[in-house]
KEDREN-679583 format. One line per 4 residues: number of its first residue (from 1); for each residue x, y, z of N, C-alpha, C. Coordinates in Angstrom, 2 decimals. Layout:
% KEDREN-679583
NUM = X,Y,Z,X,Y,Z,X,Y,Z; ...
//
This chain:
% KEDREN-679583
1 = -11.10,7.92,32.26,-12.11,8.78,32.87,-11.44,9.64,33.93; -10.80,10.73,33.54,-10.05,11.54,34.48,-10.94,12.17,35.52; -10.38,12.37,36.72,-11.15,12.99,37.79,-10.20,13.74,38.69; -10.67,14.88,39.19,-9.79,15.74,39.99,-9.62,15.23,41.41
5 = -10.49,14.32,41.87,-10.43,13.84,43.25,-9.54,12.62,43.38; -8.34,12.67,42.78,-7.48,11.49,42.76,-7.06,11.05,44.15; -6.68,12.02,45.03,-6.22,11.64,46.35,-7.33,11.01,47.18; -8.56,11.56,47.05,-9.70,10.99,47.76,-9.98,9.58,47.25
9 = -9.88,9.41,45.94,-10.12,8.11,45.35,-9.09,7.10,45.85; -7.83,7.51,45.97,-6.77,6.63,46.42,-7.04,6.13,47.83; -7.55,6.96,48.71,-7.75,6.58,50.10,-8.97,5.68,50.28; -9.99,5.81,49.39,-11.25,5.15,49.68,-11.63,4.03,48.71
13 = -10.79,3.77,47.72,-11.17,2.80,46.71,-11.56,1.46,47.30; -10.74,0.89,48.21,-11.00,-0.44,48.73,-12.32,-0.50,49.49; -12.59,0.53,50.31,-13.83,0.55,51.09,-15.04,0.64,50.18; -14.99,1.56,49.20,-16.12,1.74,48.31,-16.35,0.50,47.47
17 = -15.28,-0.18,47.04,-15.44,-1.39,46.25,-16.18,-2.44,47.04; -15.89,-2.54,48.34,-16.61,-3.48,49.18,-18.09,-3.18,49.25; -18.43,-1.92,49.34,-19.83,-1.51,49.39,-20.53,-1.82,48.06; -19.84,-1.54,46.96,-20.46,-1.77,45.65,-20.85,-3.23,45.45
21 = -20.09,-4.13,46.04,-20.39,-5.55,45.88,-21.68,-5.94,46.59; -22.17,-5.08,47.47,-23.41,-5.37,48.19,-24.66,-4.92,47.42; -24.47,-4.18,46.35,-25.63,-3.69,45.58,-26.35,-4.88,44.96; -27.68,-4.83,44.87,-28.45,-5.93,44.27,-27.95,-6.24,42.86
25 = -27.70,-7.50,42.54,-27.11,-7.84,41.23,-28.05,-7.52,40.07; -27.48,-6.92,39.04,-28.21,-6.61,37.80,-27.19,-6.20,36.77; -27.60,-6.16,35.51,-26.70,-5.74,34.44,-26.20,-4.32,34.67; -27.10,-3.44,35.12,-26.71,-2.05,35.39,-25.65,-1.99,36.49
29 = -25.84,-2.76,37.55,-24.91,-2.75,38.68,-23.56,-3.32,38.26; -23.56,-4.39,37.47,-22.28,-4.97,37.03,-21.51,-3.99,36.14; -22.24,-3.28,35.29,-21.58,-2.26,34.47,-21.01,-1.15,35.35; -21.76,-0.78,36.37,-21.30,0.23,37.33,-20.02,-0.24,38.03
33 = -20.00,-1.48,38.46,-18.81,-2.03,39.12,-17.61,-2.01,38.19; -17.83,-2.33,36.91,-16.73,-2.33,35.95,-16.20,-0.91,35.73; -17.10,0.07,35.65,-16.68,1.46,35.52,-15.88,1.89,36.74; -16.32,1.44,37.90,-15.63,1.79,39.14,-14.20,1.25,39.13
37 = -14.00,0.07,38.56,-12.66,-0.50,38.49,-11.71,0.41,37.70; -12.24,1.07,36.68,-11.40,1.96,35.87,-10.92,3.17,36.65; -11.61,3.49,37.75,-11.23,4.62,38.58,-10.32,4.20,39.73; -10.04,2.91,39.86,-9.29,2.42,41.00,-7.82,2.77,40.96
41 = -7.15,2.59,42.09,-5.71,2.87,42.19,-4.93,1.95,41.27; -5.31,0.68,41.27,-4.67,-0.30,40.38,-5.67,-0.64,39.28; -5.96,0.32,38.43,-6.97,0.16,37.40,-6.54,-0.88,36.37; -7.49,-1.62,35.79,-7.16,-2.55,34.70,-6.55,-1.80,33.53
45 = -5.86,-2.54,32.68,-5.15,-1.91,31.57,-6.09,-1.47,30.45; -7.33,-1.94,30.45,-8.27,-1.56,29.41,-9.69,-1.67,29.93; -10.61,-1.04,29.19,-12.02,-1.13,29.55,-12.50,-2.57,29.45; -12.07,-3.27,28.41,-12.52,-4.65,28.24,-12.05,-5.53,29.39
49 = -10.84,-5.31,29.85,-10.34,-6.09,30.98,-11.16,-5.81,32.24; -11.55,-4.55,32.45,-12.37,-4.21,33.61,-13.72,-4.92,33.53; -14.33,-4.91,32.36,-15.62,-5.56,32.20,-15.50,-7.07,32.41; -14.48,-7.67,31.81,-14.31,-9.12,31.94,-14.03,-9.53,33.38
53 = -13.35,-8.68,34.12,-13.04,-9.02,35.50,-14.30,-9.09,36.35; -15.33,-8.32,35.96,-16.61,-8.39,36.66,-17.43,-9.58,36.16; -17.53,-9.72,34.86,-18.35,-10.79,34.29,-17.83,-12.17,34.66; -16.52,-12.31,34.78,-15.95,-13.62,35.07,-16.28,-14.13,36.46
57 = -16.73,-13.26,37.34,-17.07,-13.67,38.71,-18.54,-14.06,38.87; -19.32,-13.90,37.81,-20.75,-14.15,37.92,-21.07,-15.63,37.79; -22.05,-16.11,38.54,-22.54,-17.47,38.34,-23.07,-17.64,36.93; -23.03,-18.85,36.42,-23.42,-19.10,35.03,-24.83,-18.61,34.75
61 = -25.73,-18.74,35.72,-27.12,-18.32,35.50,-27.22,-16.82,35.26; -26.32,-16.05,35.85,-26.38,-14.60,35.70,-25.63,-14.12,34.46; -24.74,-14.93,33.94,-23.92,-14.50,32.81,-24.73,-14.36,31.53; -25.98,-14.85,31.54,-26.82,-14.64,30.37,-27.09,-13.15,30.15
65 = -26.89,-12.36,31.18,-27.11,-10.92,31.08,-25.85,-10.16,30.67; -24.82,-10.88,30.25,-23.55,-10.21,29.95,-23.68,-9.23,28.78; -24.53,-9.55,27.81,-24.68,-8.63,26.67,-25.27,-7.30,27.10; -26.26,-7.35,27.98,-26.85,-6.10,28.48,-25.86,-5.36,29.36
69 = -25.08,-6.09,30.13,-24.04,-5.46,30.95,-23.05,-4.72,30.06; -22.61,-5.38,29.00,-21.66,-4.76,28.07,-22.28,-3.54,27.40; -23.58,-3.62,27.08,-24.26,-2.48,26.47,-24.25,-1.27,27.40; -24.57,-1.49,28.66,-24.53,-0.41,29.65,-23.11,0.15,29.77
73 = -22.15,-0.74,29.90,-20.76,-0.35,30.17,-20.15,0.44,29.01; -20.15,-0.16,27.83,-19.54,0.51,26.68,-20.37,1.70,26.23; -21.69,1.59,26.37,-22.55,2.72,25.99,-22.29,3.94,26.85; -22.15,3.72,28.16,-21.87,4.85,29.07,-20.54,5.49,28.75
77 = -19.54,4.67,28.42,-18.23,5.22,28.05,-18.32,6.00,26.73; -19.01,5.40,25.77,-19.10,6.05,24.46,-19.86,7.37,24.52; -20.90,7.44,25.32,-21.73,8.64,25.39,-21.39,9.51,26.59; -20.24,9.30,27.20,-19.91,10.00,28.44,-19.97,11.52,28.31
81 = -19.41,12.07,27.26,-19.38,13.53,27.11,-20.80,14.09,27.08; -21.64,13.48,26.31,-23.04,13.94,26.19,-23.79,13.74,27.50; -23.64,12.58,28.11,-24.37,12.29,29.34,-23.90,13.15,30.51; -22.60,13.38,30.60,-22.09,14.23,31.68,-22.63,15.64,31.55
85 = -22.76,16.10,30.33,-23.32,17.45,30.11,-24.78,17.49,30.59; -25.54,16.45,30.28,-26.93,16.39,30.74,-27.00,16.35,32.27; -26.15,15.54,32.87,-26.18,15.41,34.33,-25.76,16.70,35.02; -24.84,17.45,34.42,-24.42,18.72,35.01,-25.55,19.74,35.01
89 = -26.46,19.63,34.07,-27.62,20.52,34.06,-28.57,20.19,35.22; -28.51,18.97,35.70,-29.39,18.54,36.79,-28.69,18.56,38.14; -27.37,18.60,38.12,-26.57,18.61,39.35,-25.61,19.80,39.29; -25.94,20.89,39.91,-25.10,22.09,39.83,-23.66,21.86,40.30
93 = -23.45,20.99,41.28,-22.12,20.73,41.82,-21.88,19.22,41.93; -21.80,18.53,40.79,-21.66,17.07,40.82,-20.37,16.60,41.50; -19.33,17.46,41.49,-18.05,17.06,42.08,-18.14,16.84,43.59; -19.21,17.32,44.22,-19.37,17.11,45.65,-19.93,15.72,45.98
97 = -20.39,15.02,44.97,-20.90,13.67,45.18,-19.76,12.66,45.14; -19.90,11.52,45.81,-18.87,10.48,45.70,-18.68,10.06,44.24; -17.45,9.83,43.85,-17.17,9.47,42.47,-17.96,8.24,42.02; -18.01,7.16,42.80,-18.79,6.00,42.35,-20.27,6.33,42.12
101 = -20.83,7.24,42.91,-22.22,7.60,42.71,-22.41,8.31,41.37; -21.44,9.12,41.01,-21.50,9.78,39.70,-21.42,8.77,38.58; -20.64,7.72,38.77,-20.57,6.66,37.76,-21.90,5.92,37.67; -22.55,5.71,38.80,-23.87,5.08,38.79,-24.86,5.94,38.00
105 = -24.84,7.22,38.22,-25.72,8.13,37.48,-25.42,8.09,35.99; -24.14,7.97,35.64,-23.75,7.91,34.24,-24.34,6.67,33.56; -24.19,5.52,34.21,-24.71,4.27,33.64,-26.24,4.33,33.55; -26.88,4.81,34.61,-28.34,4.89,34.62,-28.84,5.88,33.57
109 = -28.15,7.00,33.42,-28.54,7.98,32.40,-28.45,7.38,31.01; -27.42,6.57,30.77,-27.33,5.89,29.47,-28.55,5.01,29.24; -28.92,4.25,30.26,-30.10,3.41,30.12,-31.36,4.20,29.86; -31.52,5.32,30.55,-32.73,6.15,30.39,-32.81,6.77,29.00
113 = -31.67,7.19,28.47,-31.66,7.95,27.21,-31.57,7.04,25.99; -30.80,5.97,26.09,-30.46,5.20,24.88,-31.01,3.78,24.82; -31.37,3.17,25.93,-31.80,1.77,25.90,-33.32,1.66,25.73; -33.75,1.53,24.50,-35.19,1.48,24.22,-35.81,0.18,24.73
117 = -35.04,-0.90,24.77,-35.62,-2.19,25.16,-35.70,-2.37,26.67; -35.15,-1.44,27.44,-35.25,-1.51,28.90,-36.14,-0.37,29.36; -37.28,-0.66,30.00,-38.19,0.41,30.44,-37.49,1.40,31.37; -37.82,2.66,31.22,-37.19,3.70,32.04,-37.43,3.45,33.52
121 = -38.64,2.97,33.86,-38.93,2.74,35.28,-38.04,1.65,35.87; -37.66,0.67,35.03,-36.78,-0.40,35.50,-35.37,0.13,35.75; -34.89,0.98,34.85,-33.57,1.60,35.04,-33.57,2.43,36.32; -34.60,3.25,36.47,-34.68,4.12,37.63,-34.73,3.31,38.93
125 = -35.57,2.31,38.97,-35.72,1.49,40.17,-34.41,0.80,40.54; -33.72,0.25,39.54,-32.46,-0.44,39.79,-31.40,0.51,40.32; -31.30,1.68,39.72,-30.29,2.66,40.13,-30.57,3.18,41.53; -31.82,3.46,41.84,-32.17,3.96,43.17,-31.90,2.90,44.23
129 = -32.25,1.66,43.95,-31.99,0.57,44.90,-30.50,0.43,45.16; -29.69,0.52,44.10,-28.25,0.40,44.26,-27.70,1.56,45.09; -28.16,2.77,44.81,-27.69,3.94,45.57,-28.08,3.85,47.04; -29.29,3.42,47.31,-29.74,3.28,48.70,-28.93,2.22,49.44
133 = -28.65,1.12,48.75,-27.91,0.04,49.38,-26.49,0.46,49.74; -25.87,1.22,48.87,-24.46,1.60,49.06,-24.32,2.88,49.88; -25.21,3.86,49.65,-25.03,5.18,50.25,-26.13,5.62,51.21; -27.22,4.88,51.28,-28.29,5.26,52.18,-29.44,5.95,51.49
137 = -30.49,6.20,52.25,-31.73,6.73,51.71,-31.59,8.13,51.12; -30.73,8.97,51.73,-30.60,10.35,51.26,-30.11,10.44,49.84; -29.00,9.78,49.54,-28.47,9.80,48.18,-29.32,8.96,47.24; -30.04,8.00,47.79,-30.99,7.26,46.97,-32.07,8.18,46.44
141 = -32.56,9.09,47.31,-33.57,10.07,46.87,-32.98,11.02,45.83; -31.71,11.38,46.00,-31.08,12.27,45.02,-31.04,11.60,43.64; -30.63,10.34,43.60,-30.58,9.61,42.33,-31.97,9.53,41.72; -32.97,9.28,42.55,-34.35,9.23,42.08,-34.77,10.56,41.46
145 = -34.45,11.66,42.12,-34.82,12.97,41.61,-34.13,13.31,40.30; -32.83,13.01,40.22,-32.07,13.32,39.00,-32.62,12.54,37.82; -32.85,11.25,38.00,-33.31,10.42,36.88,-34.74,10.74,36.49; -35.58,11.11,37.45,-36.94,11.53,37.10,-36.92,12.82,36.28
149 = -36.03,13.73,36.65,-35.90,14.98,35.88,-35.40,14.70,34.47; -34.47,13.77,34.36,-33.96,13.38,33.04,-35.08,12.78,32.21; -35.91,11.96,32.83,-37.03,11.34,32.12,-38.03,12.39,31.65; -38.24,13.43,32.44,-39.21,14.48,32.07,-38.78,15.25,30.83
153 = -37.50,15.28,30.53,-37.05,15.96,29.32,-37.55,15.24,28.07; -37.88,13.97,28.22,-38.46,13.22,27.11,-37.56,13.14,25.90; -38.17,13.28,24.72,-37.42,13.11,23.47,-36.55,14.32,23.14; -36.66,15.38,23.89,-35.86,16.58,23.60,-34.36,16.28,23.71
157 = -33.99,15.29,24.52,-32.56,14.97,24.67,-31.98,14.34,23.41; -32.83,14.00,22.46,-32.36,13.43,21.20,-32.28,14.49,20.10; -32.58,15.74,20.44,-32.52,16.83,19.48,-31.21,17.59,19.63; -30.55,17.86,18.52,-29.26,18.57,18.56,-29.39,19.94,19.20
161 = -30.54,20.59,19.00,-30.74,21.95,19.53,-30.71,21.97,21.06; -30.99,20.84,21.69,-31.00,20.77,23.15,-29.61,21.00,23.73; -28.58,20.77,22.94,-27.20,20.82,23.42,-26.49,22.13,23.09; -27.25,23.10,22.62,-26.69,24.41,22.32,-26.78,25.27,23.57
165 = -25.65,25.75,24.05,-25.64,26.58,25.25,-25.90,28.04,24.89; -26.26,28.81,25.89,-26.59,30.22,25.67,-25.39,30.94,25.06; -25.66,31.68,23.99,-24.62,32.44,23.32,-23.91,31.67,22.22; -24.19,30.38,22.09,-23.55,29.57,21.05,-24.39,29.58,19.77
169 = -23.72,29.44,18.65,-24.43,29.22,17.40,-24.85,27.75,17.35; -25.99,27.50,16.74,-26.51,26.13,16.70,-25.57,25.16,16.02; -24.79,25.68,15.06,-23.87,24.80,14.32,-22.42,24.96,14.78; -22.22,25.50,15.96,-20.85,25.66,16.46,-20.22,24.30,16.71
173 = -18.91,24.17,16.52,-18.24,22.89,16.79,-18.47,22.40,18.21; -18.54,23.31,19.18,-18.75,22.90,20.58,-20.10,22.21,20.74; -21.16,22.81,20.16,-22.50,22.23,20.28,-22.61,20.92,19.52; -22.02,20.87,18.33,-22.09,19.64,17.54,-21.32,18.51,18.22
177 = -20.14,18.82,18.76,-19.35,17.82,19.45,-20.07,17.31,20.69; -20.73,18.21,21.40,-21.48,17.83,22.60,-22.60,16.86,22.24; -23.32,17.15,21.17,-24.43,16.30,20.75,-23.94,14.92,20.32; -22.80,14.88,19.63,-22.26,13.61,19.16,-21.36,12.93,20.18
181 = -21.22,13.52,21.35,-20.38,12.97,22.42,-18.95,12.77,21.94; -18.42,13.81,21.32,-17.05,13.79,20.83,-16.24,14.89,21.51; -14.94,14.69,21.68,-14.11,15.82,22.10,-14.20,16.93,21.05; -14.34,18.15,21.50,-14.48,19.25,20.54,-13.29,19.31,19.59
185 = -12.10,18.99,20.11,-10.91,19.05,19.27,-10.98,18.06,18.11; -11.65,16.92,18.31,-11.79,15.92,17.24,-12.72,16.46,16.15; -13.85,17.03,16.57,-14.78,17.57,15.58,-14.13,18.72,14.80; -13.41,19.58,15.50,-12.74,20.70,14.84,-11.71,20.18,13.84
189 = -10.97,19.14,14.21,-9.97,18.56,13.31,-10.64,18.00,12.06; -11.73,17.28,12.23,-12.45,16.74,11.07,-12.95,17.86,10.17; -13.52,18.89,10.77,-14.07,19.99,9.99,-12.97,20.72,9.22; -11.84,20.93,9.90,-10.73,21.64,9.26,-10.11,20.80,8.14
193 = -10.04,19.50,8.34,-9.37,18.63,7.38,-10.26,18.24,6.21; -11.55,17.94,6.51,-12.43,17.39,5.48,-13.59,18.29,5.09; -13.83,19.36,5.85,-14.98,20.21,5.58,-16.17,19.82,6.44; -17.15,20.71,6.55,-18.28,20.51,7.44,-19.11,19.27,7.07
197 = -19.41,19.09,5.77,-20.28,17.98,5.38,-19.68,16.63,5.77; -18.41,16.44,5.50,-17.76,15.17,5.83,-17.63,15.02,7.35; -17.34,16.11,8.03,-17.24,16.06,9.49,-18.56,15.60,10.10; -19.69,16.10,9.56,-20.99,15.68,10.06,-21.24,14.20,9.79
201 = -20.85,13.73,8.61,-21.04,12.32,8.29,-20.20,11.43,9.20; -18.97,11.84,9.47,-18.13,11.08,10.37,-18.71,11.06,11.79; -19.24,12.20,12.20,-19.83,12.28,13.54,-21.07,11.39,13.65; -21.92,11.42,12.63,-23.10,10.55,12.62,-22.68,9.09,12.63
205 = -21.68,8.78,11.83,-21.23,7.37,11.75,-20.65,6.91,13.09; -20.05,7.83,13.82,-19.47,7.45,15.11,-20.54,7.03,16.11; -21.80,7.42,15.85,-22.90,7.07,16.72,-23.56,5.75,16.34; -23.25,5.25,15.16,-23.91,4.05,14.66,-23.26,2.79,15.22
209 = -24.06,1.74,15.32,-23.52,0.47,15.77,-22.67,-0.16,14.67; -21.59,-0.84,15.05,-20.77,-1.51,14.04,-21.59,-2.57,13.30; -21.30,-2.73,12.03,-21.96,-3.76,11.23,-21.38,-5.12,11.59; -22.25,-6.10,11.81,-21.78,-7.46,12.10,-21.03,-8.00,10.89
213 = -19.87,-8.58,11.12,-19.07,-9.11,10.03,-18.24,-10.29,10.52; -17.91,-11.16,9.56,-17.14,-12.36,9.88,-16.07,-12.58,8.82; -15.07,-13.34,9.20,-14.00,-13.69,8.29,-13.87,-15.21,8.24; -13.89,-15.75,7.04,-13.75,-17.19,6.84,-12.27,-17.56,6.92
217 = -11.97,-18.63,7.64,-10.58,-19.10,7.75,-10.22,-19.80,6.44; -9.40,-19.12,5.63,-9.12,-19.60,4.28,-8.39,-20.94,4.26; -7.68,-21.29,5.32,-6.90,-22.52,5.33,-7.72,-23.75,5.73; -8.95,-23.53,6.18,-9.79,-24.65,6.61,-10.54,-25.25,5.41
221 = -10.94,-26.52,5.53,-11.64,-27.18,4.41,-12.92,-26.46,4.01; -13.20,-26.45,2.72,-14.42,-25.88,2.15,-14.63,-24.41,2.52; -13.53,-23.67,2.57,-13.62,-22.26,2.92,-14.43,-21.47,1.89; -14.19,-21.71,0.62,-14.92,-20.98,-0.41,-16.41,-21.28,-0.37
225 = -16.73,-22.55,-0.12,-18.14,-22.93,-0.03,-18.82,-22.24,1.15; -18.13,-22.15,2.29,-18.68,-21.49,3.46,-18.92,-20.02,3.18; -17.99,-19.38,2.50,-18.17,-17.96,2.20,-19.40,-17.74,1.31; -19.59,-18.62,0.32,-20.76,-18.51,-0.54,-22.05,-18.74,0.25
229 = -22.02,-19.66,1.19,-23.20,-19.89,2.02,-23.54,-18.66,2.84; -22.53,-18.00,3.35,-22.76,-16.79,4.13,-23.34,-15.68,3.27; -22.84,-15.56,2.06,-23.32,-14.51,1.16,-24.76,-14.75,0.73; -25.23,-16.00,0.83,-26.60,-16.32,0.42,-27.35,-16.96,1.58
233 = -27.13,-16.43,2.79,-27.78,-16.97,3.97,-29.25,-16.57,4.00; -29.89,-16.73,5.16,-31.35,-16.54,5.25,-31.78,-15.12,4.92; -33.09,-14.92,4.90,-33.67,-13.65,4.45,-33.21,-12.46,5.26; -32.96,-12.68,6.55,-32.53,-11.57,7.41,-31.21,-10.99,6.91
237 = -30.40,-11.84,6.30,-29.08,-11.41,5.85,-29.04,-11.23,4.34; -30.19,-10.90,3.74,-30.26,-10.79,2.28,-29.38,-9.70,1.73; -28.95,-8.77,2.58,-28.09,-7.69,2.11,-26.64,-7.95,2.48; -26.26,-9.22,2.59,-24.87,-9.57,2.91,-23.92,-8.99,1.88
241 = -22.77,-8.50,2.34,-21.79,-7.87,1.46,-20.45,-8.57,1.58; -19.80,-8.78,0.46,-18.45,-9.33,0.47,-17.49,-8.24,0.93; -16.59,-8.60,1.82,-15.59,-7.65,2.32,-14.21,-8.29,2.12; -13.43,-7.69,1.24,-12.12,-8.28,0.97,-12.27,-9.65,0.33
245 = -11.29,-10.50,0.55,-11.27,-11.81,-0.09,-12.07,-12.85,0.67; -12.05,-12.76,2.01,-12.67,-13.80,2.82,-13.70,-13.29,3.82; -14.03,-12.05,3.76,-14.97,-11.50,4.72,-16.38,-11.34,4.18; -17.35,-11.35,5.10,-18.75,-11.11,4.76,-19.35,-10.24,5.86
249 = -20.01,-9.15,5.45,-20.64,-8.23,6.39,-22.15,-8.31,6.25; -22.87,-8.01,7.36,-24.33,-8.13,7.38,-24.95,-6.86,7.94; -25.13,-5.83,7.11,-25.73,-4.57,7.60,-27.12,-4.75,8.21; -27.87,-5.74,7.74,-29.21,-5.94,8.25,-29.30,-6.87,9.43
253 = -28.16,-7.32,9.94,-28.16,-8.28,11.05,-27.65,-9.62,10.60; -26.84,-10.25,11.41,-26.20,-11.51,11.04,-27.19,-12.66,11.10; -27.01,-13.66,10.23,-27.84,-14.87,10.29,-27.40,-15.73,11.47; -28.18,-16.74,11.78,-27.80,-17.65,12.86,-27.07,-18.86,12.33
257 = -27.15,-19.08,11.01,-26.51,-20.26,10.44,-26.06,-19.99,9.02; -25.13,-20.81,8.56,-24.69,-20.83,7.17,-24.90,-22.25,6.67; -25.83,-22.44,5.76,-26.20,-23.80,5.39,-26.90,-24.47,6.55; -26.40,-25.63,6.94,-27.01,-26.37,8.05,-26.23,-26.22,9.35
261 = -25.18,-25.41,9.35,-24.35,-25.26,10.54,-24.54,-23.87,11.15; -24.64,-23.84,12.46,-24.80,-22.56,13.14,-23.48,-21.79,13.12; -23.60,-20.46,13.17,-22.39,-19.64,13.20,-21.59,-19.92,14.46; -22.29,-20.19,15.57,-21.59,-20.48,16.82,-20.73,-21.72,16.68
265 = -21.26,-22.76,16.01,-20.50,-23.99,15.82,-19.31,-23.76,14.89; -19.53,-22.98,13.85,-18.45,-22.69,12.91,-17.31,-21.92,13.59; -17.67,-21.01,14.48,-16.65,-20.26,15.20,-15.92,-21.15,16.20; -16.67,-22.07,16.85,-16.04,-22.99,17.79,-15.06,-23.92,17.09
269 = -15.35,-24.26,15.84,-14.46,-25.13,15.05,-13.28,-24.37,14.46; -13.29,-23.04,14.58,-12.20,-22.25,14.02,-12.31,-22.00,12.54; -13.48,-22.27,11.96,-13.68,-22.04,10.53,-14.15,-20.63,10.23; -14.59,-19.93,11.28,-15.14,-18.59,11.12,-14.74,-17.74,12.31
273 = -14.43,-16.48,12.07,-14.08,-15.56,13.15,-14.88,-14.27,13.00; -15.18,-13.66,14.14,-15.82,-12.35,14.13,-14.75,-11.29,13.94; -14.90,-10.47,12.92,-13.93,-9.40,12.65,-14.65,-8.26,11.96; -14.41,-7.06,12.41,-15.15,-5.91,11.89,-14.95,-5.75,10.39
277 = -16.01,-5.30,9.72,-15.94,-5.08,8.28,-14.90,-4.01,7.94; -14.84,-2.97,8.78,-13.89,-1.89,8.51,-12.45,-2.36,8.51; -12.07,-3.17,9.50,-10.69,-3.63,9.57,-10.37,-4.56,8.41; -11.35,-5.39,8.01,-11.11,-6.29,6.88,-10.94,-5.50,5.58
281 = -11.80,-4.51,5.41,-11.70,-3.69,4.19,-10.37,-2.95,4.14; -9.96,-2.39,5.28,-8.73,-1.63,5.33,-7.52,-2.50,5.03; -7.46,-3.68,5.66,-6.31,-4.55,5.44,-6.27,-5.06,4.01; -7.44,-5.33,3.43,-7.47,-5.78,2.04,-6.97,-4.69,1.12
285 = -7.41,-3.43,1.38,-6.97,-2.31,0.55,-5.46,-2.08,0.68; -4.95,-2.13,1.91,-3.52,-1.95,2.12,-2.72,-3.07,1.47; -3.24,-4.27,1.59,-2.56,-5.44,1.02,-2.41,-5.30,-0.49; -3.52,-4.92,-1.15,-3.48,-4.79,-2.60,-2.64,-3.60,-3.03
289 = -2.76,-2.49,-2.30,-2.00,-1.28,-2.65,-0.50,-1.51,-2.51; -0.13,-2.23,-1.44,1.29,-2.47,-1.20,1.84,-3.60,-2.07; 0.94,-4.37,-2.70,1.39,-5.47,-3.53,2.16,-6.52,-2.76; 1.64,-6.89,-1.59,2.37,-7.81,-0.72,2.29,-9.26,-1.15
293 = 1.33,-9.60,-2.01,1.23,-10.97,-2.47,1.01,-11.94,-1.33; 1.89,-12.94,-1.22,1.76,-13.95,-0.17,2.64,-13.66,1.03; 3.21,-12.49,1.12,4.09,-12.17,2.24,3.30,-12.16,3.55; 3.93,-12.51,4.66,3.22,-12.49,5.95,2.86,-11.07,6.37
297 = 1.81,-10.96,7.14,1.35,-9.67,7.61,1.18,-9.73,9.12; 1.85,-8.82,9.82,1.73,-8.76,11.29,0.56,-7.89,11.67; -0.29,-8.42,12.53,-1.47,-7.69,12.98,-1.24,-7.29,14.44; -0.97,-6.01,14.71,-0.75,-5.52,16.06,-2.07,-5.02,16.61
301 = -2.80,-5.88,17.28,-4.12,-5.53,17.78,-4.00,-4.79,19.10; -4.74,-3.69,19.25,-4.67,-2.90,20.47,-5.76,-3.28,21.46; -6.61,-4.24,21.12,-7.69,-4.63,22.00,-7.24,-5.69,23.00; -7.81,-5.64,24.21,-7.49,-6.62,25.25,-7.86,-8.01,24.75
305 = -6.92,-8.93,24.85,-7.16,-10.31,24.43,-7.09,-10.52,22.95; -6.76,-9.50,22.16,-6.72,-9.63,20.72,-5.45,-10.14,20.21
//
């Protein structure tokens, strides 16, 4: 998350971090704190590490909210381009605000625009309380005004036409990239390489949630039986798909159990692992194309802790 105020950030990071810890605890605030860590002088090596460093300090009773915290955190990062554009329409000179406050607005804007299961008034109240606690009543009122204005736009923020700037064509790469929260250069590359139709499909897919998928540990007892149980699990997972040799994907949502054993227990026993359907499909295709047979395969994972 590049920012031009690097020298200011260097001088004030420790002080601001102390203030942020005083904000009333909530999933939104924890996501805000994790985003703030990414802007620090000694920033974590990855987004996941920043998030885990915040979640690991929470009492067990509060960690039940970790999924919502992760939703705020990763959602704000994923939609940053789109959300920053919206916020700039409401804040003519956002660079004059403290960097952490802008991060708070980013997280809150994600909640207002994308989190259907969290009421807008709850997001607004939490963000305003956090801003008032850290920065005082004046900036608290500013956050309140910005988020209320965002709320008044209603469903128009979900329309592609809303992101077309004056003088732009509705189908210009800049407008399409803005709507899909993509760097314009990425959309242009897709369009140039694959054509407009495929570029649009890739852009739409980039907005979709990953399909839940698992990989059966082939070396463990009754691996084949477990895979069959997963493929014929409960009604919610009736559209289960085989992925590669040992994978199963669940486009309609993962089941809670396979046979009489819960997925959580199977994963704790090491008989089942969570692994994206895309990576399993890709490795299976590469494996068969290369004709590797039983040769070992090195998996260089770029994810923190992977």
